N, C-alpha and C positions, 0 to 999 in steps of 0.2 A: 860593832861599835855605833854608839849613838851619839849624835852631836848635841851639845848644849843648845837650848834655844836663844839664850842670852849671849851677847857678844863679849868677849873677853875684854877687860879694862886694862888700859894702858899704864905700864909702870914709870914712874919718873926716871928711873935708872936704866931703863932700856935703850939699847944703843940705835933701836928702829924708830922711825917716825911715828906718831900716833896717826891711827886712821882719820881722815877727813870726812866729817858728817856733811853730806851736801845740804844746802839750804832747802827750804820747803818752799815750793812754786805757790804763788798767789795769783789767783786770776779774778776778774771783776766781771760782771754781767756786760755784755756787748763786746768784750774782748776778742780780737781776731786770734786764731791760733792753727798751728800746723801739726798734724798728727802723722807719725810713721806709716800708720795703716790706713788711715781714713782720708787724709788730705788736709785741705784747708776748711776751716769751720769757723762757727761764732758761738761763744758762751751764751747759753740761754736760760741757765739754772745753776745754783751754787748749794752744795750741801756742805757748809763750813768744816774742812777739815778731813772730809770723808770722800766727795766725789763731785764731778762737774757734770752737767749735762750739756752737750755740744750738738748743734744743728750743723751738719756736713753737705747741706742741700739735698742729696738723695735720702739721707737717712739721718736719724738721730742717735747717738751713743751716750751712754753714761760711762765717763772715764773716772776710775777710782783713783785716789790718792795713793802713791807719791806721783802720778801723772807722768809714768815713764813713757818717752816717746811723743809728748806733747810738749810743744814750745810756743811762748807768746811772740806774736809777730810785731 
């Protein structure tokens, strides 16, 4: 069985709650961030809606959207 790439739509008559879509995280140049894998860093570049370039001190990493594991401090 293959799974459809598109999510199923919520029916208004369904007794179950509609899935909540998480808000898109927004970052600006110079924002301090914390990443689950890399630690503390600062935003040094932004590709709007695609990715951010973050300086973690010992390395720089390009973190792709939806920025899982990265939070603004």
